[in-house]
mmCIF file of the N, C-alpha and C atoms, coordinates in Angstrom:
data_MODEL
# 
_entry.id   MODEL 
# 
loop_
_atom_site.group_PDB 
_atom_site.id 
_atom_site.type_symbol 
_atom_site.label_atom_id 
_atom_site.label_alt_id 
_atom_site.label_comp_id 
_atom_site.label_asym_id 
_atom_site.label_entity_id 
_atom_site.label_seq_id 
_atom_site.pdbx_PDB_ins_code 
_atom_site.Cartn_x 
_atom_site.Cartn_y 
_atom_site.Cartn_z 
_atom_site.occupancy 
_atom_site.B_iso_or_equiv 
_atom_site.pdbx_formal_charge 
_atom_site.auth_seq_id 
_atom_site.auth_comp_id 
_atom_site.auth_asym_id 
_atom_site.auth_atom_id 
_atom_site.pdbx_PDB_model_num 
ATOM 1   N N  . MET A 1 1  ? 25.233 -13.540 -10.629 1.00 0.00 ? 1  MET A N  1 
ATOM 2   C CA . MET A 1 1  ? 23.967 -12.855 -10.612 1.00 0.00 ? 1  MET A CA 1 
ATOM 3   C C  . MET A 1 1  ? 23.003 -13.575 -11.550 1.00 0.00 ? 1  MET A C  1 
ATOM 4   N N  . GLU A 1 2  ? 21.820 -13.871 -11.018 1.00 0.00 ? 2  GLU A N  1 
ATOM 5   C CA . GLU A 1 2  ? 20.802 -14.505 -11.850 1.00 0.00 ? 2  GLU A CA 1 
ATOM 6   C C  . GLU A 1 2  ? 20.167 -13.458 -12.749 1.00 0.00 ? 2  GLU A C  1 
ATOM 7   N N  . SER A 1 3  ? 19.648 -13.918 -13.871 1.00 0.00 ? 3  SER A N  1 
ATOM 8   C CA . SER A 1 3  ? 19.030 -12.972 -14.797 1.00 0.00 ? 3  SER A CA 1 
ATOM 9   C C  . SER A 1 3  ? 17.851 -13.625 -15.493 1.00 0.00 ? 3  SER A C  1 
ATOM 10  N N  . GLU A 1 4  ? 17.066 -12.771 -16.145 1.00 0.00 ? 4  GLU A N  1 
ATOM 11  C CA . GLU A 1 4  ? 15.937 -13.217 -16.942 1.00 0.00 ? 4  GLU A CA 1 
ATOM 12  C C  . GLU A 1 4  ? 16.103 -12.635 -18.335 1.00 0.00 ? 4  GLU A C  1 
ATOM 13  N N  . VAL A 1 5  ? 15.450 -13.246 -19.288 1.00 0.00 ? 5  VAL A N  1 
ATOM 14  C CA . VAL A 1 5  ? 15.548 -12.777 -20.667 1.00 0.00 ? 5  VAL A CA 1 
ATOM 15  C C  . VAL A 1 5  ? 14.268 -12.039 -21.041 1.00 0.00 ? 5  VAL A C  1 
ATOM 16  N N  . ILE A 1 6  ? 14.431 -10.852 -21.614 1.00 0.00 ? 6  ILE A N  1 
ATOM 17  C CA . ILE A 1 6  ? 13.325 -10.088 -22.183 1.00 0.00 ? 6  ILE A CA 1 
ATOM 18  C C  . ILE A 1 6  ? 13.683 -9.840  -23.633 1.00 0.00 ? 6  ILE A C  1 
ATOM 19  N N  . SER A 1 7  ? 12.751 -10.150 -24.515 1.00 0.00 ? 7  SER A N  1 
ATOM 20  C CA . SER A 1 7  ? 12.979 -9.948  -25.939 1.00 0.00 ? 7  SER A CA 1 
ATOM 21  C C  . SER A 1 7  ? 12.094 -8.802  -26.405 1.00 0.00 ? 7  SER A C  1 
ATOM 22  N N  . ILE A 1 8  ? 12.673 -7.878  -27.178 1.00 0.00 ? 8  ILE A N  1 
ATOM 23  C CA . ILE A 1 8  ? 11.883 -6.757  -27.691 1.00 0.00 ? 8  ILE A CA 1 
ATOM 24  C C  . ILE A 1 8  ? 12.065 -6.644  -29.199 1.00 0.00 ? 8  ILE A C  1 
ATOM 25  N N  . ARG A 1 9  ? 11.086 -6.046  -29.826 1.00 0.00 ? 9  ARG A N  1 
ATOM 26  C CA . ARG A 1 9  ? 11.170 -5.770  -31.255 1.00 0.00 ? 9  ARG A CA 1 
ATOM 27  C C  . ARG A 1 9  ? 11.262 -4.266  -31.431 1.00 0.00 ? 9  ARG A C  1 
ATOM 28  N N  . VAL A 1 10 ? 12.097 -3.854  -32.373 1.00 0.00 ? 10 VAL A N  1 
ATOM 29  C CA . VAL A 1 10 ? 12.236 -2.434  -32.714 1.00 0.00 ? 10 VAL A CA 1 
ATOM 30  C C  . VAL A 1 10 ? 12.024 -2.292  -34.207 1.00 0.00 ? 10 VAL A C  1 
ATOM 31  N N  . ARG A 1 11 ? 11.795 -1.063  -34.628 1.00 0.00 ? 11 ARG A N  1 
ATOM 32  C CA . ARG A 1 11 ? 11.596 -0.821  -36.066 1.00 0.00 ? 11 ARG A CA 1 
ATOM 33  C C  . ARG A 1 11 ? 12.812 -1.290  -36.862 1.00 0.00 ? 11 ARG A C  1 
ATOM 34  N N  . GLU A 1 12 ? 12.545 -1.702  -38.062 1.00 0.00 ? 12 GLU A N  1 
ATOM 35  C CA . GLU A 1 12 ? 13.598 -2.192  -38.938 1.00 0.00 ? 12 GLU A CA 1 
ATOM 36  C C  . GLU A 1 12 ? 14.692 -1.139  -39.101 1.00 0.00 ? 12 GLU A C  1 
ATOM 37  N N  . GLY A 1 13 ? 15.919 -1.568  -38.961 1.00 0.00 ? 13 GLY A N  1 
ATOM 38  C CA . GLY A 1 13 ? 17.070 -0.688  -39.125 1.00 0.00 ? 13 GLY A CA 1 
ATOM 39  C C  . GLY A 1 13 ? 17.573 -0.090  -37.822 1.00 0.00 ? 13 GLY A C  1 
ATOM 40  N N  . THR A 1 14 ? 16.748 -0.113  -36.787 1.00 0.00 ? 14 THR A N  1 
ATOM 41  C CA . THR A 1 14 ? 17.151 0.507   -35.517 1.00 0.00 ? 14 THR A CA 1 
ATOM 42  C C  . THR A 1 14 ? 18.342 -0.212  -34.895 1.00 0.00 ? 14 THR A C  1 
ATOM 43  N N  . ALA A 1 15 ? 18.288 -1.524  -34.843 1.00 0.00 ? 15 ALA A N  1 
ATOM 44  C CA . ALA A 1 15 ? 19.384 -2.289  -34.243 1.00 0.00 ? 15 ALA A CA 1 
ATOM 45  C C  . ALA A 1 15 ? 20.690 -2.051  -34.997 1.00 0.00 ? 15 ALA A C  1 
ATOM 46  N N  . GLU A 1 16 ? 20.612 -2.035  -36.314 1.00 0.00 ? 16 GLU A N  1 
ATOM 47  C CA . GLU A 1 16 ? 21.811 -1.824  -37.128 1.00 0.00 ? 16 GLU A CA 1 
ATOM 48  C C  . GLU A 1 16 ? 22.377 -0.417  -36.919 1.00 0.00 ? 16 GLU A C  1 
ATOM 49  N N  . ARG A 1 17 ? 21.488 0.585   -36.846 1.00 0.00 ? 17 ARG A N  1 
ATOM 50  C CA . ARG A 1 17 ? 21.952 1.967   -36.610 1.00 0.00 ? 17 ARG A CA 1 
ATOM 51  C C  . ARG A 1 17 ? 22.656 2.084   -35.262 1.00 0.00 ? 17 ARG A C  1 
ATOM 52  N N  . LEU A 1 18 ? 22.084 1.460   -34.245 1.00 0.00 ? 18 LEU A N  1 
ATOM 53  C CA . LEU A 1 18 ? 22.705 1.501   -32.914 1.00 0.00 ? 18 LEU A CA 1 
ATOM 54  C C  . LEU A 1 18 ? 24.077 0.827   -32.941 1.00 0.00 ? 18 LEU A C  1 
ATOM 55  N N  . LYS A 1 19 ? 24.145 -0.305  -33.626 1.00 0.00 ? 19 LYS A N  1 
ATOM 56  C CA . LYS A 1 19 ? 25.416 -1.035  -33.726 1.00 0.00 ? 19 LYS A CA 1 
ATOM 57  C C  . LYS A 1 19 ? 26.478 -0.180  -34.418 1.00 0.00 ? 19 LYS A C  1 
ATOM 58  N N  . LYS A 1 20 ? 26.104 0.482   -35.531 1.00 0.00 ? 20 LYS A N  1 
ATOM 59  C CA . LYS A 1 20 ? 27.044 1.341   -36.249 1.00 0.00 ? 20 LYS A CA 1 
ATOM 60  C C  . LYS A 1 20 ? 27.508 2.518   -35.394 1.00 0.00 ? 20 LYS A C  1 
ATOM 61  N N  . LEU A 1 21 ? 26.648 2.979   -34.510 1.00 0.00 ? 21 LEU A N  1 
ATOM 62  C CA . LEU A 1 21 ? 26.990 4.096   -33.628 1.00 0.00 ? 21 LEU A CA 1 
ATOM 63  C C  . LEU A 1 21 ? 27.779 3.642   -32.395 1.00 0.00 ? 21 LEU A C  1 
ATOM 64  N N  . GLY A 1 22 ? 28.000 2.350   -32.286 1.00 0.00 ? 22 GLY A N  1 
ATOM 65  C CA . GLY A 1 22 ? 28.777 1.832   -31.159 1.00 0.00 ? 22 GLY A CA 1 
ATOM 66  C C  . GLY A 1 22 ? 27.992 1.760   -29.863 1.00 0.00 ? 22 GLY A C  1 
ATOM 67  N N  . ILE A 1 23 ? 26.674 1.717   -29.976 1.00 0.00 ? 23 ILE A N  1 
ATOM 68  C CA . ILE A 1 23 ? 25.820 1.664   -28.787 1.00 0.00 ? 23 ILE A CA 1 
ATOM 69  C C  . ILE A 1 23 ? 25.420 0.220   -28.528 1.00 0.00 ? 23 ILE A C  1 
ATOM 70  N N  . ASN A 1 24 ? 25.687 -0.241  -27.327 1.00 0.00 ? 24 ASN A N  1 
ATOM 71  C CA . ASN A 1 24 ? 25.320 -1.595  -26.923 1.00 0.00 ? 24 ASN A CA 1 
ATOM 72  C C  . ASN A 1 24 ? 23.853 -1.568  -26.508 1.00 0.00 ? 24 ASN A C  1 
ATOM 73  N N  . SER A 1 25 ? 22.972 -1.945  -27.433 1.00 0.00 ? 25 SER A N  1 
ATOM 74  C CA . SER A 1 25 ? 21.535 -1.847  -27.176 1.00 0.00 ? 25 SER A CA 1 
ATOM 75  C C  . SER A 1 25 ? 21.086 -2.738  -26.023 1.00 0.00 ? 25 SER A C  1 
ATOM 76  N N  . SER A 1 26 ? 21.698 -3.889  -25.878 1.00 0.00 ? 26 SER A N  1 
ATOM 77  C CA . SER A 1 26 ? 21.333 -4.779  -24.769 1.00 0.00 ? 26 SER A CA 1 
ATOM 78  C C  . SER A 1 26 ? 21.629 -4.124  -23.429 1.00 0.00 ? 26 SER A C  1 
ATOM 79  N N  . GLU A 1 27 ? 22.817 -3.532  -23.328 1.00 0.00 ? 27 GLU A N  1 
ATOM 80  C CA . GLU A 1 27 ? 23.209 -2.874  -22.067 1.00 0.00 ? 27 GLU A CA 1 
ATOM 81  C C  . GLU A 1 27 ? 22.325 -1.663  -21.792 1.00 0.00 ? 27 GLU A C  1 
ATOM 82  N N  . LYS A 1 28 ? 22.055 -0.872  -22.823 1.00 0.00 ? 28 LYS A N  1 
ATOM 83  C CA . LYS A 1 28 ? 21.209 0.321   -22.650 1.00 0.00 ? 28 LYS A CA 1 
ATOM 84  C C  . LYS A 1 28 ? 19.798 -0.075  -22.227 1.00 0.00 ? 28 LYS A C  1 
ATOM 85  N N  . ALA A 1 29 ? 19.248 -1.114  -22.862 1.00 0.00 ? 29 ALA A N  1 
ATOM 86  C CA . ALA A 1 29 ? 17.906 -1.577  -22.508 1.00 0.00 ? 29 ALA A CA 1 
ATOM 87  C C  . ALA A 1 29 ? 17.893 -2.087  -21.067 1.00 0.00 ? 29 ALA A C  1 
ATOM 88  N N  . ARG A 1 30 ? 18.925 -2.831  -20.678 1.00 0.00 ? 30 ARG A N  1 
ATOM 89  C CA . ARG A 1 30 ? 19.032 -3.364  -19.316 1.00 0.00 ? 30 ARG A CA 1 
ATOM 90  C C  . ARG A 1 30 ? 19.085 -2.215  -18.307 1.00 0.00 ? 30 ARG A C  1 
ATOM 91  N N  . GLU A 1 31 ? 19.943 -1.216  -18.573 1.00 0.00 ? 31 GLU A N  1 
ATOM 92  C CA . GLU A 1 31 ? 20.059 -0.065  -17.665 1.00 0.00 ? 31 GLU A CA 1 
ATOM 93  C C  . GLU A 1 31 ? 18.731 0.670   -17.537 1.00 0.00 ? 31 GLU A C  1 
ATOM 94  N N  . TYR A 1 32 ? 18.083 0.888   -18.678 1.00 0.00 ? 32 TYR A N  1 
ATOM 95  C CA . TYR A 1 32 ? 16.813 1.619   -18.666 1.00 0.00 ? 32 TYR A CA 1 
ATOM 96  C C  . TYR A 1 32 ? 15.751 0.873   -17.868 1.00 0.00 ? 32 TYR A C  1 
ATOM 97  N N  . LEU A 1 33 ? 15.609 -0.427  -18.123 1.00 0.00 ? 33 LEU A N  1 
ATOM 98  C CA . LEU A 1 33 ? 14.574 -1.205  -17.444 1.00 0.00 ? 33 LEU A CA 1 
ATOM 99  C C  . LEU A 1 33 ? 14.848 -1.343  -15.944 1.00 0.00 ? 33 LEU A C  1 
ATOM 100 N N  . GLU A 1 34 ? 16.117 -1.496  -15.561 1.00 0.00 ? 34 GLU A N  1 
ATOM 101 C CA . GLU A 1 34 ? 16.446 -1.564  -14.134 1.00 0.00 ? 34 GLU A CA 1 
ATOM 102 C C  . GLU A 1 34 ? 16.160 -0.231  -13.451 1.00 0.00 ? 34 GLU A C  1 
ATOM 103 N N  . ASP A 1 35 ? 16.477 0.867   -14.133 1.00 0.00 ? 35 ASP A N  1 
ATOM 104 C CA . ASP A 1 35 ? 16.195 2.193   -13.590 1.00 0.00 ? 35 ASP A CA 1 
ATOM 105 C C  . ASP A 1 35 ? 14.682 2.425   -13.491 1.00 0.00 ? 35 ASP A C  1 
ATOM 106 N N  . LEU A 1 36 ? 13.954 2.002   -14.507 1.00 0.00 ? 36 LEU A N  1 
ATOM 107 C CA . LEU A 1 36 ? 12.504 2.136   -14.508 1.00 0.00 ? 36 LEU A CA 1 
ATOM 108 C C  . LEU A 1 36 ? 11.886 1.364   -13.339 1.00 0.00 ? 36 LEU A C  1 
ATOM 109 N N  . ALA A 1 37 ? 12.351 0.157   -13.104 1.00 0.00 ? 37 ALA A N  1 
ATOM 110 C CA . ALA A 1 37 ? 11.846 -0.657  -11.996 1.00 0.00 ? 37 ALA A CA 1 
ATOM 111 C C  . ALA A 1 37 ? 12.159 0.003   -10.661 1.00 0.00 ? 37 ALA A C  1 
ATOM 112 N N  . TRP A 1 38 ? 13.373 0.537   -10.515 1.00 0.00 ? 38 TRP A N  1 
ATOM 113 C CA . TRP A 1 38 ? 13.762 1.204   -9.265  1.00 0.00 ? 38 TRP A CA 1 
ATOM 114 C C  . TRP A 1 38 ? 12.864 2.413   -9.003  1.00 0.00 ? 38 TRP A C  1 
ATOM 115 N N  . LYS A 1 39 ? 12.647 3.223   -10.050 1.00 0.00 ? 39 LYS A N  1 
ATOM 116 C CA . LYS A 1 39 ? 11.806 4.416   -9.898  1.00 0.00 ? 39 LYS A CA 1 
ATOM 117 C C  . LYS A 1 39 ? 10.363 4.043   -9.573  1.00 0.00 ? 39 LYS A C  1 
ATOM 118 N N  . ALA A 1 40 ? 9.854  2.999   -10.209 1.00 0.00 ? 40 ALA A N  1 
ATOM 119 C CA . ALA A 1 40 ? 8.481  2.567   -9.940  1.00 0.00 ? 40 ALA A CA 1 
ATOM 120 C C  . ALA A 1 40 ? 8.345  2.075   -8.503  1.00 0.00 ? 40 ALA A C  1 
ATOM 121 N N  . ASP A 1 41 ? 9.343  1.330   -8.023  1.00 0.00 ? 41 ASP A N  1 
ATOM 122 C CA . ASP A 1 41 ? 9.329  0.887   -6.625  1.00 0.00 ? 41 ASP A CA 1 
ATOM 123 C C  . ASP A 1 41 ? 9.365  2.072   -5.674  1.00 0.00 ? 41 ASP A C  1 
ATOM 124 N N  . ALA A 1 42 ? 10.215 3.047   -5.967  1.00 0.00 ? 42 ALA A N  1 
ATOM 125 C CA . ALA A 1 42 ? 10.331 4.226   -5.115  1.00 0.00 ? 42 ALA A CA 1 
ATOM 126 C C  . ALA A 1 42 ? 9.023  5.008   -5.090  1.00 0.00 ? 42 ALA A C  1 
ATOM 127 N N  . LYS A 1 43 ? 8.391  5.165   -6.245  1.00 0.00 ? 43 LYS A N  1 
ATOM 128 C CA . LYS A 1 43 ? 7.117  5.898   -6.322  1.00 0.00 ? 43 LYS A CA 1 
ATOM 129 C C  . LYS A 1 43 ? 6.040  5.178   -5.521  1.00 0.00 ? 43 LYS A C  1 
ATOM 130 N N  . LYS A 1 44 ? 5.993  3.857   -5.640  1.00 0.00 ? 44 LYS A N  1 
ATOM 131 C CA . LYS A 1 44 ? 5.016  3.065   -4.899  1.00 0.00 ? 44 LYS A CA 1 
ATOM 132 C C  . LYS A 1 44 ? 5.234  3.230   -3.394  1.00 0.00 ? 44 LYS A C  1 
ATOM 133 N N  . THR A 1 45 ? 6.477  3.162   -2.961  1.00 0.00 ? 45 THR A N  1 
ATOM 134 C CA . THR A 1 45 ? 6.795  3.321   -1.542  1.00 0.00 ? 45 THR A CA 1 
ATOM 135 C C  . THR A 1 45 ? 6.410  4.703   -1.045  1.00 0.00 ? 45 THR A C  1 
ATOM 136 N N  . LEU A 1 46 ? 6.711  5.732   -1.821  1.00 0.00 ? 46 LEU A N  1 
ATOM 137 C CA . LEU A 1 46 ? 6.344  7.097   -1.431  1.00 0.00 ? 46 LEU A CA 1 
ATOM 138 C C  . LEU A 1 46 ? 4.831  7.267   -1.330  1.00 0.00 ? 46 LEU A C  1 
ATOM 139 N N  . ASN A 1 47 ? 4.102  6.670   -2.263  1.00 0.00 ? 47 ASN A N  1 
ATOM 140 C CA . ASN A 1 47 ? 2.641  6.732   -2.203  1.00 0.00 ? 47 ASN A CA 1 
ATOM 141 C C  . ASN A 1 47 ? 2.097  6.035   -0.957  1.00 0.00 ? 47 ASN A C  1 
ATOM 142 N N  . GLU A 1 48 ? 2.696  4.889   -0.615  1.00 0.00 ? 48 GLU A N  1 
ATOM 143 C CA . GLU A 1 48 ? 2.279  4.169   0.590   1.00 0.00 ? 48 GLU A CA 1 
ATOM 144 C C  . GLU A 1 48 ? 2.580  4.987   1.840   1.00 0.00 ? 48 GLU A C  1 
ATOM 145 N N  . LEU A 1 49 ? 3.746  5.639   1.872   1.00 0.00 ? 49 LEU A N  1 
ATOM 146 C CA . LEU A 1 49 ? 4.091  6.478   3.010   1.00 0.00 ? 49 LEU A CA 1 
ATOM 147 C C  . LEU A 1 49 ? 3.142  7.663   3.134   1.00 0.00 ? 49 LEU A C  1 
ATOM 148 N N  . GLU A 1 50 ? 2.800  8.247   1.996   1.00 0.00 ? 50 GLU A N  1 
ATOM 149 C CA . GLU A 1 50 ? 1.869  9.380   2.003   1.00 0.00 ? 50 GLU A CA 1 
ATOM 150 C C  . GLU A 1 50 ? 0.519  8.958   2.575   1.00 0.00 ? 50 GLU A C  1 
ATOM 151 N N  . LEU A 1 51 ? 0.046  7.778   2.187   1.00 0.00 ? 51 LEU A N  1 
ATOM 152 C CA . LEU A 1 51 ? -1.219 7.282   2.724   1.00 0.00 ? 51 LEU A CA 1 
ATOM 153 C C  . LEU A 1 51 ? -1.132 7.054   4.231   1.00 0.00 ? 51 LEU A C  1 
ATOM 154 N N  . LEU A 1 52 ? -0.007 6.521   4.689   1.00 0.00 ? 52 LEU A N  1 
ATOM 155 C CA . LEU A 1 52 ? 0.176  6.310   6.128   1.00 0.00 ? 52 LEU A CA 1 
ATOM 156 C C  . LEU A 1 52 ? 0.178  7.626   6.895   1.00 0.00 ? 52 LEU A C  1 
ATOM 157 N N  . VAL A 1 53 ? 0.848  8.627   6.357   1.00 0.00 ? 53 VAL A N  1 
ATOM 158 C CA . VAL A 1 53 ? 0.897  9.933   7.002   1.00 0.00 ? 53 VAL A CA 1 
ATOM 159 C C  . VAL A 1 53 ? -0.506 10.524  7.081   1.00 0.00 ? 53 VAL A C  1 
ATOM 160 N N  . LYS A 1 54 ? -1.241 10.460  5.979   1.00 0.00 ? 54 LYS A N  1 
ATOM 161 C CA . LYS A 1 54 ? -2.600 10.991  5.971   1.00 0.00 ? 54 LYS A CA 1 
ATOM 162 C C  . LYS A 1 54 ? -3.499 10.242  6.950   1.00 0.00 ? 54 LYS A C  1 
ATOM 163 N N  . LYS A 1 55 ? -3.322 8.926   7.021   1.00 0.00 ? 55 LYS A N  1 
ATOM 164 C CA . LYS A 1 55 ? -4.158 8.095   7.889   1.00 0.00 ? 55 LYS A CA 1 
ATOM 165 C C  . LYS A 1 55 ? -3.878 8.357   9.375   1.00 0.00 ? 55 LYS A C  1 
ATOM 166 N N  . HIS A 1 56 ? -2.626 8.592   9.720   1.00 0.00 ? 56 HIS A N  1 
ATOM 167 C CA . HIS A 1 56 ? -2.239 8.681   11.126  1.00 0.00 ? 56 HIS A CA 1 
ATOM 168 C C  . HIS A 1 56 ? -1.948 10.098  11.604  1.00 0.00 ? 56 HIS A C  1 
ATOM 169 N N  . SER A 1 57 ? -2.253 11.088  10.818  1.00 0.00 ? 57 SER A N  1 
ATOM 170 C CA . SER A 1 57 ? -2.047 12.456  11.273  1.00 0.00 ? 57 SER A CA 1 
ATOM 171 C C  . SER A 1 57 ? -3.382 13.189  11.232  1.00 0.00 ? 57 SER A C  1 
ATOM 172 N N  . LYS A 1 58 ? -3.469 14.213  12.038  1.00 0.00 ? 58 LYS A N  1 
ATOM 173 C CA . LYS A 1 58 ? -4.701 15.001  12.042  1.00 0.00 ? 58 LYS A CA 1 
ATOM 174 C C  . LYS A 1 58 ? -4.328 16.464  11.845  1.00 0.00 ? 58 LYS A C  1 
ATOM 175 N N  . PRO A 1 59 ? -5.249 17.232  11.317  1.00 0.00 ? 59 PRO A N  1 
ATOM 176 C CA . PRO A 1 59 ? -4.950 18.640  11.056  1.00 0.00 ? 59 PRO A CA 1 
ATOM 177 C C  . PRO A 1 59 ? -4.699 19.408  12.356  1.00 0.00 ? 59 PRO A C  1 
ATOM 178 N N  . SER A 1 60 ? -3.880 20.432  12.249  1.00 0.00 ? 60 SER A N  1 
ATOM 179 C CA . SER A 1 60 ? -3.618 21.290  13.403  1.00 0.00 ? 60 SER A CA 1 
ATOM 180 C C  . SER A 1 60 ? -4.853 22.126  13.702  1.00 0.00 ? 60 SER A C  1 
ATOM 181 N N  . LYS A 1 61 ? -4.948 22.556  14.939  1.00 0.00 ? 61 LYS A N  1 
ATOM 182 C CA . LYS A 1 61 ? -6.057 23.423  15.330  1.00 0.00 ? 61 LYS A CA 1 
ATOM 183 C C  . LYS A 1 61 ? -5.902 24.772  14.636  1.00 0.00 ? 61 LYS A C  1 
ATOM 184 N N  . ALA A 1 62 ? -7.017 25.435  14.425  1.00 0.00 ? 62 ALA A N  1 
ATOM 185 C CA . ALA A 1 62 ? -7.005 26.750  13.788  1.00 0.00 ? 62 ALA A CA 1 
ATOM 186 C C  . ALA A 1 62 ? -6.135 27.710  14.600  1.00 0.00 ? 62 ALA A C  1 
ATOM 187 N N  . GLY A 1 63 ? -5.250 28.415  13.930  1.00 0.00 ? 63 GLY A N  1 
ATOM 188 C CA . GLY A 1 63 ? -4.390 29.398  14.586  1.00 0.00 ? 63 GLY A CA 1 
ATOM 189 C C  . GLY A 1 63 ? -3.112 28.829  15.168  1.00 0.00 ? 63 GLY A C  1 
ATOM 190 N N  . PHE A 1 64 ? -2.924 27.525  15.089  1.00 0.00 ? 64 PHE A N  1 
ATOM 191 C CA . PHE A 1 64 ? -1.733 26.899  15.679  1.00 0.00 ? 64 PHE A CA 1 
ATOM 192 C C  . PHE A 1 64 ? -0.447 27.413  15.042  1.00 0.00 ? 64 PHE A C  1 
ATOM 193 N N  . ALA A 1 65 ? -0.429 27.493  13.725  1.00 0.00 ? 65 ALA A N  1 
ATOM 194 C CA . ALA A 1 65 ? 0.783  27.926  13.026  1.00 0.00 ? 65 ALA A CA 1 
ATOM 195 C C  . ALA A 1 65 ? 1.150  29.350  13.413  1.00 0.00 ? 65 ALA A C  1 
ATOM 196 N N  . LEU A 1 66 ? 0.182  30.231  13.426  1.00 0.00 ? 66 LEU A N  1 
ATOM 197 C CA . LEU A 1 66 ? 0.431  31.631  13.780  1.00 0.00 ? 66 LEU A CA 1 
ATOM 198 C C  . LEU A 1 66 ? 0.961  31.739  15.206  1.00 0.00 ? 66 LEU A C  1 
ATOM 199 N N  . LYS A 1 67 ? 0.336  31.018  16.111  1.00 0.00 ? 67 LYS A N  1 
ATOM 200 C CA . LYS A 1 67 ? 0.765  31.036  17.517  1.00 0.00 ? 67 LYS A CA 1 
ATOM 201 C C  . LYS A 1 67 ? 2.189  30.487  17.654  1.00 0.00 ? 67 LYS A C  1 
ATOM 202 N N  . SER A 1 68 ? 2.457  29.408  16.957  1.00 0.00 ? 68 SER A N  1 
ATOM 203 C CA . SER A 1 68 ? 3.770  28.773  17.022  1.00 0.00 ? 68 SER A CA 1 
ATOM 204 C C  . SER A 1 68 ? 4.865  29.695  16.487  1.00 0.00 ? 68 SER A C  1 
ATOM 205 N N  . ILE A 1 69 ? 4.587  30.364  15.380  1.00 0.00 ? 69 ILE A N  1 
ATOM 206 C CA . ILE A 1 69 ? 5.562  31.293  14.790  1.00 0.00 ? 69 ILE A CA 1 
ATOM 207 C C  . ILE A 1 69 ? 5.847  32.437  15.753  1.00 0.00 ? 69 ILE A C  1 
ATOM 208 N N  . ARG A 1 70 ? 4.800  32.977  16.346  1.00 0.00 ? 70 ARG A N  1 
ATOM 209 C CA . ARG A 1 70 ? 4.984  34.091  17.298  1.00 0.00 ? 70 ARG A CA 1 
ATOM 210 C C  . ARG A 1 70 ? 5.816  33.637  18.490  1.00 0.00 ? 70 ARG A C  1 
ATOM 211 N N  . GLU A 1 71 ? 5.518  32.462  19.019  1.00 0.00 ? 71 GLU A N  1 
ATOM 212 C CA . GLU A 1 71 ? 6.276  31.939  20.166  1.00 0.00 ? 71 GLU A CA 1 
ATOM 213 C C  . GLU A 1 71 ? 7.756  31.801  19.810  1.00 0.00 ? 71 GLU A C  1 
ATOM 214 N N  . ASP A 1 72 ? 8.036  31.273  18.626  1.00 0.00 ? 72 ASP A N  1 
ATOM 215 C CA . ASP A 1 72 ? 9.420  31.099  18.196  1.00 0.00 ? 72 ASP A CA 1 
ATOM 216 C C  . ASP A 1 72 ? 10.114 32.455  18.005  1.00 0.00 ? 72 ASP A C  1 
ATOM 217 N N  . ARG A 1 73 ? 9.409  33.393  17.451  1.00 0.00 ? 73 ARG A N  1 
ATOM 218 C CA . ARG A 1 73 ? 9.963  34.714  17.195  1.00 0.00 ? 73 ARG A CA 1 
ATOM 219 C C  . ARG A 1 73 ? 10.347 35.390  18.514  1.00 0.00 ? 73 ARG A C  1 
ATOM 220 N N  . TYR A 1 74 ? 9.463  35.329  19.487  1.00 0.00 ? 74 TYR A N  1 
ATOM 221 C CA . TYR A 1 74 ? 9.719  36.007  20.764  1.00 0.00 ? 74 TYR A CA 1 
ATOM 222 C C  . TYR A 1 74 ? 10.728 35.240  21.625  1.00 0.00 ? 74 TYR A C  1 
ATOM 223 N N  . ALA A 1 75 ? 10.828 33.938  21.426  1.00 0.00 ? 75 ALA A N  1 
ATOM 224 C CA . ALA A 1 75 ? 11.765 33.132  22.209  1.00 0.00 ? 75 ALA A CA 1 
ATOM 225 C C  . ALA A 1 75 ? 13.218 33.412  21.826  1.00 0.00 ? 75 ALA A C  1 
ATOM 226 N N  . THR A 1 76 ? 13.457 33.883  20.606  1.00 0.00 ? 76 THR A N  1 
ATOM 227 C CA . THR A 1 76 ? 14.829 34.115  20.161  1.00 0.00 ? 76 THR A CA 1 
ATOM 228 C C  . THR A 1 76 ? 15.336 35.495  20.564  1.00 0.00 ? 76 THR A C  1 
ATOM 229 N N  . HIS A 1 77 ? 14.494 36.344  21.095  1.00 0.00 ? 77 HIS A N  1 
ATOM 230 C CA . HIS A 1 77 ? 14.918 37.705  21.482  1.00 0.00 ? 77 HIS A CA 1 
ATOM 231 C C  . HIS A 1 77 ? 15.133 37.810  22.956  1.00 0.00 ? 77 HIS A C  1 
# 
């Protein structure tokens, strides 16, 4: 797997505290950033889909929902 390097700075003592607590800061940062990228991609895709739906759909005629519900209600009896 190919990778890229990202370097970050944290407040003094943070890296040492994480190390003492047994937390692999590199792995945690990698997991967080990969998750952040995935969520950002998903949000972007959802926004694009929402725009497509709005662009290619039109509002229902007035009273359509009420008529449709009544038809369904009477069709089941």
